[in-house]
C-alpha positions in Angstrom: 21.6 17.2 -20.5 23.7 18.4 -17.6 24.3 16.7 -14.3 21.0 18.1 -12.8 19.0 16.6 -15.6 21.0 13.4 -15.6 20.4 12.6 -11.9 16.9 14.1 -11.5 14.9 11.0 -12.3 16.5 8.0 -10.6 14.8 7.6 -7.2 13.9 4.3 -5.6 14.2 2.0 -8.6 14.3 -1.2 -6.6 11.5 -0.7 -4.0 8.9 -2.5 -6.1 11.3 -5.5 -6.3 11.6 -5.5 -2.5 7.8 -5.3 -2.1 7.3 -8.1 -4.6 9.5 -10.5 -2.8 8.1 -9.5 0.6 4.5 -10.4 -0.5 5.9 -13.7 -2.1 7.3 -14.9 1.3 5.6 -18.0 2.7 4.4 -16.1 5.9 2.8 -13.3 3.8 1.6 -15.2 0.8 -0.3 -12.5 -1.1 0.7 -13.7 -4.6 -1.2 -11.2 -6.6 0.3 -8.3 -4.6 3.7 -9.9 -5.4 2.9 -10.2 -9.1 1.7 -6.6 -9.2 4.8 -5.2 -7.6 7.1 -7.3 -9.8 5.2 -6.0 -12.9 5.7 -2.4 -11.6 9.4 -3.1 -11.0 9.8 -4.2 -14.7 7.9 -1.1 -15.8 10.2 1.2 -13.7 13.3 -0.6 -15.1 12.1 0.0 -18.7 11.6 3.7 -17.8 15.1 4.0 -16.4 16.5 2.3 -19.6 14.6 4.8 -21.8 16.1 7.7 -19.9 19.6 6.3 -20.0 19.3 5.6 -23.8 18.1 9.2 -24.3 21.0 10.5 -22.2 23.5 8.5 -24.4 21.9 9.6 -27.6 22.2 13.2 -26.5 25.8 12.9 -25.5 25.1 13.0 -21.8 26.7 11.0 -19.1 25.0 8.5 -16.8 25.9 8.9 -13.2 25.1 5.6 -11.5 24.2 5.6 -7.9 24.7 3.0 -5.2 21.8 0.7 -4.6 20.9 1.2 -1.0 18.8 -0.9 1.3 15.3 0.6 1.5 14.3 2.4 4.7 12.0 -0.6 5.4 11.8 -4.2 4.3 8.6 -5.1 6.0 5.4 -3.6 4.9 3.0 -5.2 7.4 0.0 -5.2 5.1 -1.0 -4.8 1.5 -2.5 -1.4 2.4 0.7 -0.1 3.9 2.6 -1.3 0.8 0.1 0.2 -1.7 0.1 3.5 0.3 4.0 3.5 0.3 3.9 2.8 -3.5 1.5 5.7 -3.9 3.7 8.1 -2.1 6.7 6.9 -4.2 4.7 7.5 -7.4 3.8 11.0 -6.3 7.5 11.6 -5.5 8.6 10.3 -8.9 5.9 12.4 -10.5 7.1 15.5 -8.8 10.7 14.7 -9.9 9.4 14.4 -13.5 7.6 17.7 -13.2 10.7 19.3 -11.9 12.7 17.9 -14.7 10.1 19.1 -17.2 10.3 22.6 -15.7 14.1 22.5 -15.9 14.0 21.4 -19.5 11.4 24.2 -20.3 13.6 26.8 -18.5 16.6 25.7 -20.5 14.6 25.7 -23.8 14.9 22.0 -24.4 11.7 21.0 -26.3 13.0 17.6 -27.1 13.3 16.6 -23.5 9.9 18.2 -22.7 8.3 16.2 -25.5 10.0 13.0 -24.3 8.7 13.4 -20.8 5.2 14.3 -21.9 5.0 11.3 -24.3 6.7 8.7 -22.2 6.2 9.5 -18.5 3.8 12.2 -17.3 0.5 10.7 -18.4 1.6 7.2 -17.3 2.5 8.6 -13.9 -0.9 10.1 -13.4 -2.6 6.8 -14.4 -0.4 5.0 -11.8 -1.2 7.5 -9.1 -4.9 7.1 -9.9 -4.7 3.3 -9.8 -2.8 3.2 -6.5 -5.2 5.8 -5.0 -8.1 3.6 -6.0 -6.5 0.6 -4.4 -5.8 2.5 -1.1 -9.5 3.6 -1.0 -10.9 0.2 -1.8 -8.6 -1.5 0.7 -9.7 0.9 3.4 -13.3 0.4 2.5 -13.0 -3.3 3.0 -11.5 -2.9 6.5 -7.9 -3.5 5.7 -5.4 -3.8 7.4 -7.4 -4.8 10.5 -9.4 -7.3 8.6 -7.0 -9.9 7.2 -9.7 -11.6 5.2 -10.5 -8.3 3.4 -6.9 -8.1 2.3 -6.8 -11.7 1.2 -10.0 -11.2 -0.9 -8.6 -8.0 -2.4 -5.4 -9.9 -3.3 -7.5 -12.7 -4.8 -10.0 -10.7 -6.7 -8.9 -7.1 -7.4 -5.2 -7.7 -7.7 -5.8 -11.0 -9.4 -7.7 -9.2 -12.2 -4.8 -6.8 -12.8 -2.2 -9.5 -12.9 -4.0 -11.9 -15.2 
C-alpha cells in the first residue's frame, strides 16, 4: 500500500461516539439512540483496526491523523443525527469505492478482495438501514413531533439495540 491507499479510509472515526454521548445527556435522554451510535462507534473502530492490521501485514505504514473536534456537537434531534450518520456512511462508502478503484488500477486483487469481503456489502446495509430510519422518522412527524421521536427511540431503536 502506498500513502494514498493508507490514508484513504480514515474519515470521521469518532463522530458516532460524539453522537452517542449527546443522546445520553440528561437533557436529551434518548437512550436507544445513544446505544445505537455507541454500537456503530465500536463497529467503526473494528473496521479501522482491520485496515491497520492489513497495512502492517503488507508492510505498509500507518499515518495517524489528529482527532479533531467535529464540526458540530449538538444534533438537535434524532432525525438530524440519523441523517448526518447517513451522509457520513455515504461518504465512507465513496471512499471505499475510490480505494477499491485505486487497488484495481494498481492490480492489487488482495486489497480488492479484502474490501469486497469486509466492507462494501456492510456499508450498503448500513446506508439502507439509516435511510429507512430517516424515512420512518419523517413519516412519524419528527423532528417537529417530539413524542414521535421518543416513541421511535423506545420502539424502533430499542428493537435494534436489544
